[in-house]
N, C-alpha and C positions, 0 to 999 in steps of 0.2 A: 573578659574579652575572647581570652584564648578559645572557648567555647562557641563565641559565635564566630572564629575564623575556622574552627572544624565544621561546623553546619554548612557556612558559605562554599568549603571545600567540597564536599559531602554532595549538595545540592547543585553543584557545577558540574563534577561528575556523573551525577543523576543525568544534567541537561545535554554533555556532551556523548555519554550513553546512547539514551533516547535518541539524539538527534543522528549520531551514525549508525545505528539500527535502523532508524525509520530511513535513512537517507539511502542506504546500502538496499536495503529489501525494495521499498519502490523502485530506486532506480536498475535492478537488476529484474525485476517484474516487470519492467515497462520496455527493456529491451527486446528487438524484433515483435512486438507485439502487433496488434492492427492499428494502436494508437501511431506509433512511431512510423507504421509503412503510412497512413492517411495522410500524416504530417509530411513525409518526405515528397509523397504526390503530389498535395498542396502546394507546396515549395515551388518542385517542379513545374507544374500546371503554372503558376501567377508568376512565377519570377519575383516574387517579393519575399526572399525569406524571414527577412525582419518582421515584417506584418504577420507572416504565420505563427512564426516564432512566440508573439506576444499573443496571438489567438490562442494557441495551445496551450502555453504558461496558464491563461487564465481560466480555461476549461480546466486544465488538471488541478489549478489552487481552487475552483469553486468545485469540481468533484470531492476533491481533497477534504473538503470543508464540512460536505454533507457524511462522509465518514467520520469523521472525527465528531462530529456532533453527535452521531448513531452510537457510536463509540463509548462515550459522555454516558448518554444516556441509558444505554444498556448497563454500562459499570454501575450506575447505581442501582437496578433493577435486578442486578444476577452478580452472585459471587466469581471473582475471578476464577475458583478451581472448578466451576460451572461452566461457567463459560469456556472455558480452554476444553473442558471435556466436551460440550457441544457441539465447538467449532470441530473439534477433533476428528468427532463421529461423523457429521457431515463432510469432511473432506473425506473418511472412509469410505462412507456411501459413493462420491462420487468417483474414487476410484476405484470401486467395484464396478460401476456402470460404467468406466471407460473400458476396464479390463476385461466385462461381458461383451461389450460394442466390437471391441478388437479382436475376441475368441471369436466373437458372430463373422464377423466380417472375414476372418480367413481359413472359414469350414465349408 
């Protein structure tokens, strides 16, 4: 019975850790982006913030479901190490393009 308690505690820590990491990452990523600005404008224009909140919440949930399903599918096809390498490489390439664009614009 003690073994089951440890398993429950470790799975609870896993849930809490994953939840907190996901919430923090998405919350910070969404601050000040075009979605938040669009939501702000829609709320101001319509004068119905509750309806805008409900609509934007469902939209975020729907787009998150797509990301989760694609992520689950990818995790079954590619090893975590390979996936990390591929995503890191893509981020580096995007960064290089952004740096190039900044340098090109300032010259």
